[in-house]
C-alpha angles and dihedrals in degrees: 000000000000091000092048091049090049092051091048091051090046092053090049092051093047089048091053092051092048090047091053091049095049092044087059090057092041098053092042090052091049091048089053090048094244115155110243112209101181136015109190135177103204132001135265130037114001118252090189131012136171131175120225116175110318095339132087112208116208143183105199135201101251107062097192098105139331143222147217113221114203130190110269097007094121110085090202093061123083112252116237091207093240113154091227093063121111096239092048090066124088119266094254093056092049088049090052090053091048095049095041095081097056091040090054089054092049092049091046091050090050091051091050092050091044090053091048092055091049096042091049135236121245103227130179110243091226089069087083089062114093093194118120103243096199146331122235114239115260091006131139089254091055091048089051090057097246115154138201106263095035112129114224110228101174144349118214088347092303111124115240113226098174142352086269088065090050092052091047091055091055092053086073087075095217121169093229136030128189108217127190115201136181113229123175092337096311131101120235128187115212132178116222113199114198121208120206128206126230089271092058095250119128116253087240126013109257090002092288098308110143126202123245097260103175116255093238119144115238097184140341122232114236116256091008124132089259091051091049089052090052097244113165140203113276092028111139117218106221101172143356119210088347094304115124112244110224099185145345088269089056090049090055092047092053092049091051094048101124092213094052107040096074092080136041116285119230106224122197107206132189112210114178101312096332128097114217134184121218132182113215132174113206119232124221122240107209092193097053092030094227142101123256141176097200107255134128125212118253120240105265119249111261136198127202111227113205134173133200116254090256096046090047092063098073090040090055092046091051094049092046090052091048092054092046095052090044089066093055090046091055092046089052090049090050091053093046093045095243088120121041120233086228087075093064113112130206134194092291089060098039094052099061090037089056090051091050090053091047090059090057094063144272099296096050094050094046089049090050091049090052091050094049091043091054090047089052092049097047095044091048091053093056114103094251096140103237093046124083087262089056090054090049088052091054090047090051090053090049092051091051096042093041088228135064124259112268109274093234092053092047090049091052092050091048091051093052090045091050090053090050093050091045089054090047091049091051091048096051090042088054088052089051092051091050089054094053096091090052092046091051089050090052092050092047 
């Protein structure tokens, strides 16, 4: 049920982004007095259609896109010579119609981000801490020699200001990261090599680096070793056997250290303003095959960061620019081989991912929508022939040559481009299908 709900939400989100894009083209065409024949959300046979004025409005069967069909916009069709046809308009008006879709997505993304900064984002306070909270066993981070308690200074020579910055770096899905950490007053440079599965997901999120979630006890299980030692909710674990505890993940790692769990642990606990010492012997869970003391982590303290409508404007511009440049970074990494083409996702991957973000709350889903909207805008502006950028390319040629490209030549180019995009769509869809088992595991 959760997966189906996620897919439904994902389809809705994709539909909204496509609607915004096509509305940009639609209103620009109307403003230029171009006759719009069809406005469709989706491709294929129409599920719903209604005619208002000169335009037929459709919702079609294949929800992965949409289109605005204007009179005279097909170079293979004979022009009737009507002044309200697309090709009858001057180059600059046709360029305005072409660019209006991507611009609508960029404006919509900016509005979403602006609203997020005003609405406020609930953010754990520990996100301001640059300390590595833990390292997953047998992970890339462990192989790189990174340790719990290290403070991350920079990643790939980009300074880290918060744990948010660290997470953002790992969204670039590179195969290798150069990380500078501060350890006991000295700087160390480590190389973290990420391995990706067949589905394009990393073996461990962020290479096994774990955030500094405070080692604060949420509750204590009855009759557990922790209960027998009189640990209480809201106790903070400061140290175990004299070793500073940097997070709840670190606490769990110490308990499961095979060399240490054969004898009682000496816990240093902070309770209110008092420091207490407790002796606890971990128990073994034969089902989970790990040691435990019977505590659950407390929900981290959060703060809601809000901005005034005026202050939110530069924040939204900055975030929009960050998402835009991220696309070109990933494209460069694809060309250089730093990122595998197997990590590319198509609509089948974006839809469930959208639903997953929706279940995390309003701010995460709006942020995800803004990211996808900016991706849609930038990719559509690239001169890839059948995209809006391709049309702008043809219009640029027409402006330079003082005449349009011959219809038969433009039709040939469009056919080859269509074959390329069809092949690309099949490739990314194949990637999405390969990811399904991992997505199902995540939902489970």
